[in-house]
C-alpha positions as CSV (number, residue, x, y, z in Angstrom):
1,M,-4.9,-7.1,-8.9
2,D,-5.7,-9.9,-11.3
3,K,-3.2,-11.0,-13.9
4,E,-5.0,-9.4,-16.7
5,K,-4.7,-5.8,-14.9
6,I,-1.1,-6.6,-14.0
7,L,-0.3,-7.3,-17.6
8,A,-2.3,-4.2,-18.9
9,S,-0.4,-2.0,-16.3
10,R,3.0,-3.5,-17.2
11,K,2.5,-2.6,-21.1
12,K,1.4,0.9,-19.9
13,R,4.6,1.4,-18.1
14,T,6.9,-0.1,-20.4
15,D,9.1,1.4,-23.0
16,G,10.5,-1.3,-25.2
17,F,10.7,-5.3,-25.3
18,L,13.5,-5.5,-22.8
19,V,12.0,-3.5,-20.0
20,Y,8.8,-5.4,-20.7
21,V,10.6,-8.7,-19.9
22,T,12.4,-7.0,-17.1
23,R,9.1,-6.4,-15.4
24,Y,8.6,-9.9,-15.0
25,L,11.6,-10.0,-12.4
26,S,11.1,-6.1,-11.1
27,D,7.4,-6.7,-10.4
28,P,7.7,-9.6,-7.8
29,I,10.7,-8.0,-6.2
30,A,8.9,-4.7,-5.8
31,E,5.9,-6.7,-4.2
32,F,8.4,-8.5,-1.8
33,L,10.0,-5.4,-0.9
34,Y,6.5,-3.9,-0.2
35,K,5.3,-6.6,1.9
36,H,8.6,-7.3,3.9
37,T,10.6,-4.0,4.2
38,P,10.0,-0.4,5.0
39,L,11.9,0.6,2.0
40,T,10.6,3.4,-0.4
41,G,10.7,3.9,-4.0
42,N,13.2,6.8,-3.8
43,Q,15.6,4.5,-1.6
44,V,15.5,1.9,-4.1
45,S,16.4,3.9,-7.0
46,Y,19.8,4.3,-5.5
47,F,20.2,0.6,-5.8
48,S,20.4,0.9,-9.6
49,L,23.1,3.5,-9.3
50,V,25.1,1.2,-7.2
51,F,24.8,-1.5,-9.8
52,N,25.9,1.0,-12.4
53,I,28.8,2.0,-10.5
54,L,29.8,-1.5,-9.8
55,A,29.5,-2.4,-13.6
56,A,31.5,0.8,-14.3
57,W,34.3,-0.3,-12.2
58,M,34.4,-3.8,-14.0
59,I,34.1,-2.3,-17.3
60,A,37.0,0.4,-16.4
61,S,39.3,-2.5,-15.6
62,G,39.6,-3.7,-19.2
63,E,39.9,-7.3,-18.2
64,P,37.6,-9.3,-20.7
65,N,36.0,-11.6,-18.2
66,M,35.0,-8.8,-15.7
67,I,33.5,-7.0,-18.7
68,M,31.6,-10.0,-19.8
69,W,30.4,-10.3,-16.2
70,S,29.5,-6.5,-16.1
71,A,26.8,-7.1,-18.5
72,L,24.6,-9.2,-15.8
73,I,25.5,-6.4,-13.1
74,F,24.5,-3.7,-15.6
75,Y,21.3,-5.6,-16.3
76,L,20.5,-5.6,-12.4
77,G,20.6,-2.1,-12.3
78,L,18.0,-2.0,-14.9
79,V,15.8,-4.4,-12.9
80,F,16.0,-2.1,-9.8
81,D,15.3,0.9,-12.2
82,C,12.2,-0.7,-12.7
83,V,11.5,-1.7,-9.0
84,D,11.6,1.8,-7.7
85,G,8.6,3.0,-9.5
86,E,6.5,0.1,-9.0
87,L,7.1,0.1,-5.4
88,A,6.4,3.9,-5.1
89,R,3.1,3.0,-6.8
90,L,2.5,0.0,-4.3
91,R,3.0,2.8,-1.4
92,G,0.9,5.1,-2.9
93,A,3.8,7.5,-3.0
94,A,4.3,8.0,-6.8
95,G,4.9,11.6,-7.6
96,L,7.1,14.4,-9.5
97,G,9.9,14.1,-6.9
98,G,10.3,10.4,-7.6
99,K,10.2,10.7,-11.3
100,W,12.8,13.4,-11.1
101,L,14.9,11.4,-8.8
102,D,14.5,8.3,-11.2
103,V,15.5,10.1,-14.4
104,S,18.4,11.9,-12.7
105,I,19.9,8.8,-11.2
106,G,19.2,7.3,-14.4
107,E,21.0,9.6,-16.5
108,L,23.9,10.0,-13.8
109,G,24.4,5.9,-14.1
110,N,24.4,6.1,-17.9
111,I,27.3,8.7,-18.0
112,I,29.2,6.9,-15.2
113,S,28.9,3.7,-17.2
114,M,29.6,4.9,-20.7
115,S,32.6,6.6,-19.3
116,A,33.8,3.3,-18.0
117,F,33.6,2.2,-21.6
118,G,36.1,4.7,-22.7
119,I,38.4,4.0,-19.6
120,G,38.2,0.3,-20.1
121,L,38.9,0.6,-23.8
122,H,41.9,2.9,-23.2
123,H,43.3,0.2,-20.6
124,Q,42.8,-2.6,-23.3
125,T,44.5,-0.8,-26.1
126,G,46.6,2.1,-24.5
127,D,45.3,4.3,-27.4
128,L,44.5,7.9,-26.6
129,N,41.9,7.8,-29.3
130,S,39.5,6.0,-27.0
131,I,39.8,9.0,-24.4
132,W,38.8,11.4,-27.3
133,L,36.0,9.0,-28.4
134,L,34.7,9.1,-24.9
135,V,34.9,13.0,-25.0
136,Y,33.1,13.0,-28.2
137,F,30.2,10.7,-26.6
138,L,30.0,13.1,-23.4
139,F,29.9,16.3,-25.7
140,S,27.0,14.6,-27.9
141,K,25.1,13.5,-24.7
142,Y,25.5,17.1,-23.2
143,I,24.4,19.0,-26.5
144,Y,21.4,16.6,-26.9
145,A,20.5,17.2,-23.2
146,N,20.9,20.9,-23.5
147,I,19.0,21.4,-26.8
148,T,16.1,19.4,-25.5
149,I,15.9,21.0,-21.8
150,N,16.5,24.5,-23.1
151,S,13.8,24.1,-25.9
152,M,11.1,22.8,-23.3
153,V,12.0,25.9,-21.2
154,Q,12.0,28.3,-24.1
155,L,8.6,26.6,-25.6
156,E,7.2,26.7,-22.3
157,G,6.7,23.1,-21.6
158,Y,6.8,19.7,-22.6
159,D,3.5,20.1,-24.6
160,N,4.8,22.6,-26.9
161,F,8.2,20.8,-27.1
162,K,6.0,17.8,-28.4
163,K,4.0,19.9,-30.8
164,Y,7.3,21.5,-32.4
165,A,9.6,18.8,-32.3
166,L,8.4,15.2,-31.5
167,D,5.1,15.1,-33.2
168,P,6.5,16.3,-36.5
169,L,9.4,14.1,-36.3
170,K,7.2,11.1,-35.7
171,N,5.2,12.1,-38.7
172,N,8.2,12.4,-41.0
173,F,9.5,9.0,-39.7
174,K,6.1,7.4,-40.5
175,K,6.3,8.9,-44.0
176,F,9.9,7.9,-44.6
177,I,9.0,4.0,-43.5
178,T,5.8,4.3,-45.7
179,Y,8.0,5.4,-48.5
180,L,10.5,2.6,-48.0
181,K,7.8,-0.1,-47.7
182,S,6.5,1.3,-51.1
183,L,9.7,0.8,-52.6
184,L,10.0,-2.9,-51.2
185,K,6.8,-3.7,-52.8
186,I,8.6,-3.0,-56.2
187,F,11.1,-5.6,-55.5
188,I,9.2,-8.1,-53.5
189,K,6.3,-9.9,-55.3
190,E,3.5,-10.3,-52.8
191,N,1.7,-13.5,-52.5
192,T,-1.8,-12.7,-53.9
193,N,-3.1,-16.5,-53.5
194,T,-3.0,-16.4,-49.6
195,T,-6.6,-15.5,-48.4
196,K,-5.4,-14.8,-45.0
197,T,-3.6,-11.6,-43.8
198,R,-1.1,-11.9,-41.2
199,K,-1.3,-9.5,-38.2
200,T,1.6,-7.5,-37.2
201,S,2.0,-7.0,-33.4
202,Y,4.0,-3.8,-34.1
203,D,3.5,-1.5,-37.0
204,Y,6.4,1.0,-37.4
205,T,4.2,3.1,-39.8
206,T,1.7,4.0,-37.2
207,K,4.0,4.5,-34.3
208,L,7.8,5.2,-33.5
209,P,10.0,2.2,-32.3
210,S,10.3,2.4,-28.7
211,F,13.9,3.5,-27.4
212,G,13.9,0.8,-25.0
213,F,16.0,-1.6,-27.5
214,L,18.8,0.9,-26.9
215,I,19.2,-0.7,-23.4
216,A,20.2,-4.0,-25.0
217,I,23.1,-2.5,-27.0
218,P,25.6,-1.8,-24.3
219,M,24.8,-5.4,-22.7
220,V,25.4,-6.9,-26.0
221,G,28.5,-4.8,-26.5
222,L,29.8,-6.0,-22.9
223,L,29.2,-9.7,-23.7
224,F,31.4,-9.5,-27.0
225,N,33.8,-7.1,-25.4
226,Q,33.0,-4.4,-28.0
227,L,33.5,-1.2,-26.2
228,A,34.4,0.9,-29.1
229,A,31.5,0.0,-31.0
230,V,29.1,0.9,-28.2
231,L,30.7,4.4,-27.7
232,I,30.7,5.0,-31.4
233,F,26.9,4.0,-31.8
234,F,25.7,6.3,-29.1
235,S,27.8,9.2,-29.8
236,L,26.5,9.2,-33.4
237,F,22.9,8.5,-32.2
238,Y,22.8,11.5,-29.7
239,T,24.4,13.6,-32.5
240,T,21.6,12.6,-35.0
241,L,19.1,13.2,-32.3
242,Y,20.0,16.7,-31.3
243,L,20.5,17.8,-35.0
244,A,17.2,16.3,-35.7
245,V,15.6,18.2,-32.9
246,F,17.2,21.5,-33.7
247,V,16.2,21.2,-37.4
248,Q,12.8,20.1,-36.8
249,I,11.9,22.8,-34.2
250,A,13.5,25.4,-36.7
251,W,11.5,24.0,-39.5
252,S,8.3,24.1,-37.5
253,F,8.5,27.7,-36.6
254,Y,9.5,28.6,-40.2
255,S,6.1,26.8,-41.6
256,E,4.3,28.3,-38.8
257,N,5.3,32.0,-39.9
258,K,4.9,31.2,-43.4
259,K,1.2,30.3,-42.8
260,K,0.6,33.3,-40.8
261,A,2.2,35.6,-43.6
């Protein structure tokens, strides 16, 4: 595979800038494992979980130095999370089972890591509010997973879930951003003397920003020992998501029934 095809493949598989950069590490590792070991993609999937558990142990200690170094371990887990799929594709063994295992291990690793944030914060402060903050995060994460999974089951598949929830949310987001841009034009004087127009590499009015950037938030929080800020952000993030999905699905059905009436 030539370089252009590799880059095109990397972009197609990538969710966010951080993951895109990570693939410059994960792709060579996958190629090495493919050529020199009998490991499969499913076996490598467990490596990311091992790194997440190790990072969680370091975070839960509450020691600032260990927390800072845990950011590197956390990132290595991300690297191997990218390696498994690439290795499976190289071996011609990519399938639904591997995708399910990858997602399941990723979610389990996230819960373990984020739980360590609450425990580490409690060890640092001795404040029981940190445990309640962890409980809130786990609750918001559970509700989001529950409502999305149940919605897909009740709507008989991902395509209908996309139709009634994701696509309308995307369109509403685009309208909101377009509205913000129109407001900014009122306050910002555009340079009409410039003949050349600047091309943007990413237009937020035509597509949703990738959630890949979220992966950077816990790593930055670890580097600066801001465990509480990370927990609060993700708790509010998942709360917002499940409320948005719930309201959007309800509104989609209301609009559809109104048209039929």
